[in-house]
C-alpha positions, 0 to 999 in steps of 0.5 A: 500500500502507498505510504501516504495512503496508509498514513492518511488512514491512520490519521483519520482513525486518530481523528475519530478517536480524538473527536470522541475524547474531546467531545466527552471531556468538553461535555463533562467539564466545560460550561458555556454561557450559551447553548452549543449543539453537541453535533456542531461541536463534534463536526467542528472538532472532526474538521480541525483534527482531520485538517491537522492530520492532512497537514502532518501527512503532507509536511511531516511524512515527506518521502525519504527513499531514492531510487537507483535505476540501472539500464546497464547489466550489473553482471558486468564487473564495472557496473556491479562495483559502481552499483555497490559503491553508490548503495554503500555511500547512500546508506552511510548517510542514512538514505534509503535506496531502492534498487531497480535492476534491468527487467529481463532485457535492456530494451526501451520497453523494459526501461519504460516499465520502470519509469512508469512505475516510478511516476505512478509512485512519485510520492515515495521518492525524494530523488533518483540515481540512474546508471543509464545508457540513454541511446537515441531509442530511449531519448524521448522516454527519458526526456518525458520522465525527467520533465514529469518527475520534477525532483533531483535526478543524478545520471551516472557514467553515461551522459544523456544525449540532451540538455538535462536542465531543459527538462528538469532544473534539478538534474545533473550528470556525474561521470568520467572525463573519457576524453582525458582517459583516451589521452592517458591510454595513448600516453601509456601506449607510447610509454610501453613502446619507448621501453621497447625502443620503438618510435613508430608502430601501428595501433588497433583500437577495438571499441564500441559506439556507446562511449566514442570519446575514448577512441576519438581522443586516443586517436586525436592524441597521436594526430595532434602530436604528429607521431608516426603512428597509424591508428585503425579503429574497429567500433563494432564491440559491445563491451563484452569479452566475447566481442573483443575475442571475436573481433581480434580473431577476425582481424588476424585472418587478414593481418599479421599480428605484428602489422599492428603491434599496439592494441587499445580496447576501450574496456577491460572485458574486451581487452581480456577477450583479446588476450584469450585470443592471443593465448590460443595461438601457440607461437604468438609474439607476445613480447612484441605486442602491447595491450592497453585496456580501460576501466580498471576491473580487478581481473584486468589489474591481476593480469597486468601484474603478471609481468609476462603478459602483453596486457601492460596497463589500463585506464582506471575509473575510480568508482568509489570517488565517482559515487562519493561525488554523486551523493555529495552533489545530491546533498547539495541539490537538496540544499539548493546549493548547486550550479553546474549540471555536469561534473567530470572526474579524471581517470588515471593509468593503473600503472603510473608512467610519471 
């Protein structure tokens, strides 16, 4: 049952009890210089107590829940860790969080069901957090939701493809500066080849179209610095290990492994998939190939720490810091102490090159 409705029912019952008691005591102990009908007194007291109850329900019983809506799979390590950190940070501030995981699929219809449910129970929530990949198919659905919800919404990780303030002046985006992350990956690649005393090399980028800033800034870094590096981008990945493995396996059908000695994958799962493919070849020149990832998940870091692997580094996203800043901005919104609608944190290379 809706909390507001249950509070209202309790209030009505309390009003009736209060009315009976007040009527009894007023008739027993209060004397009047003029006659007041008992029914009038009963109605007057009932109206007063009912009004007080309504005021209490509206002003005192404000919603304290926040929702955490996920349109990304929490089974993927990065999103699982991010979700855990957000929940821990909210609960450490005594904020009750209701997690809404993907329903069966990540389709528009699945998201629409959650968003409709939230709007139908809007009084239960004081705000919302979204780890949501708002692709063009979902754009209209999320726009309408932001406009109707009218309460703070904090988007995390993936920035919506529309200006939040046009639809909800209490909405903000907190994420990672992926353009900076792409540059860091390029610097990490150059550093590894300098250790091999190679100034010219080719790089294969295995990416997705979901966060193009990673591969775009990676390529632009080499272009801006006029290096003799050829960068080839394949952006048909989907952030899964299987897609990384399959893309690289297909690439090797037409190319020699040393045609592109550098490999940058725009997430660690795809990088681990590439590594699986490399390990399938008995005579693969592992000591001459450099693999760089992105995310900083535990398995990738464990692999990087093995010195005999081509997986040399990864751009690490600090999910704990991301969660802390997101909750801090949420607190600022509640106190009307905020101005910017976009907040980015800078990732860093797991293995420092300083």
